[in-house]
N, C-alpha and C positions, 0 to 999 in steps of 0.2 A: 449635716444638709448636705454636703459636696460628695460624702459619699452615698449620698440617696438617688441625687441627680446622677451620676455616673455609672450608679447601679441602672434603673430605669432608662438611661441613653441606650446602656448596652444592652437590656432587653428587649428595646423598640429594636436597636440594629438586628438583631439577632432573630427577631421574629419577621421582621420584613425580608431578610434573611431567605429564611424557612420559606414563608410564604411565595415569594418569587423565586423558588430552587428552578422551578421549569427552564425559566428565561435563561439562568445565567449559566446554569449546565448544559441547555442547549448549547450558549453560544462555545461553553467551552469545548465540546466535542468539534462543534461544527469549523473553530479553526485549522481542526487536522484533517479535514476533508477537502481535499481540491481538484476541480475534474475540468480540463482543460476541455476547447471546442476540439470537438473530431474530424482530424482532415485525414485521407493519404500519407500514407508512409511507407517506409522502407522493410522495418520489420515489428512487429508485434513483439516486446518483452514480458513473458509473464512470468509475477515471481511467487516462488514457492512461498509455503506458509499458513494456509487458512486449513482448518481442517477439514471444509464440505466441500471443495473443490468452486468453489465460486469464482474465485482467479482464472482459473482454466476455461469456467462455463462461457465468461464473457468475454478473454480472448477468442474462441473458436465460434463463438457470433461475430466479432469483429474480422477476423477472418475472411468468415461465411455470407458477409455481406461487402467484400471486397477495400477493406481500409488496407491491408497491407499484403502483402503474398506468400509472406513467411513468419512463422511465429518460433520466436527464441524461449526456450524452458526454462530459466534458472533456479536451480534448487542442489543441493551438495544431498551430504548420507544421511537417509531415512531408515534404512533398519538392513541386517548385514549387509548384502551387498546392491541393496535397491538401493538406489537414489530417490531423493522428490522429483527429479527432472525425470527419469526415467517413468514413473508412474501418474504422474502429471501427461506425459506423452499417451500413454496407455487412453487415461482418461478422453485425452483431446481427440484417439482415432477414435476412438469408442461414438464420439457425437457427433465423427462424420469430416475429421481434419485429415487429410492424405497425409501418411509418413513422410513422402517426400518431400511435407514444404516445413518437417519439423526440424529443430534443431536444438541439441540441448548444450546444456551447460551445467554440469553435474559436480559442483568443487566448493560451493559456496556455500557458509552457513550463517553469513549477516547481510544485510543489505548493502555493505559497503561493498563486502566478497561479490555479490549479484552483479554489481557494477563494475570492481575493476576483475571480476571473469569474465564478464558478457563482452568489453570491449574489445580483445584481440578478435573475440567471431565474429561483433560488428564491422570489426575495420575489416577483416579478411570478405565480407559479405561486400563492402561500400557502402556502408549505410551512412546517410545521409540524415535518415530520423526516424525513431522510434516512439509504439506508443506501446508507455508503461503501464500494464494491468495489474494492480491490487488491489486489496482490502481498504474500503471506505478511509477508515482511520490511520491507515498507512500510508496514504498518498502523498500528506503534507511532507513528511521525512524523506520517504522514497525519491521526490522529483528532487529534492534537493543534495541530495546523496548521489542522484544519477545525474542531474546537471553539471555537478563538480566534476565529475570522473572522466563524463563523456565531453565536457565542452573541448577540452583541449583539441581532442579529436574533432569538432566543429561537428557530432551530431545533435540534433535540434531534440528533444526531451517535450511527449505529448502525452500527460497521465490521465487515465481514465481509474473511475474506483467501479467495482462488479458492481452493479446494478443489482440481480438481485440475491443483495449480502441479508446474514441476519443479522447484522447492525442495525438496531433502531434508533437513529436520532432523537425523536423523542422522549423515550423512555428509556436511555442505554442506563442510567444510574439505578435502576428496577432489577438487572439483570447483572448477576456475577460475573459472567462471562462478558457482556459488555465493558464492566466497571476494570474488570483487568486490561482490558484493550484499550483504554483512554488511558489509565496510569500507566502502562508498559511506554505508550508512545511519548507523552509526556518525559516519563524516566528520560528515554531514548533520545529524543530531541536533547535535552538538556547535555547529556553522554556524548552525542557528537558534536555538539557546539563546545565543548569541552575540551575535547579532541583536536577539531580543529584539520582535520586530515581531509 
């Protein structure tokens, strides 16, 4: 009798989880997305890593409405002698950003390296605040990493997700690409927490 009761309870719980999956799966992805109130800053930092240019597009829009006088493109090797930062610069110039306001960090291969290799460039520019631009699901981890790296230099970090993103919060679990993004971010968050640096 007890086995039947436990089995029935498990089936009811599984049924409830299935019926409410839209709610808790949305909350799961929502946790990854951080968006600070936009304020003027010294530099817009755009991180490499998306495949459709949504991050550069957002950075260009922020520059064009006057949120910062410079943009730092951060991203290392892409293919052969081309770096992500150089490719991002080409896109930004195409979108109307003057080449003279673009600064490149072209060595990083991870979010942590984005922050570490950007720090000396930002220090040289006498930066006090940055607007960090990345894809929605990457914002929590990127902000956490950049704050840890830039805090000793007293550089304030504001993070903004790319608004014209292909990521769809309300149904991300129905698209293979979005599932990969969410799973990757949770795995990466655990990895960074365990590293402790």
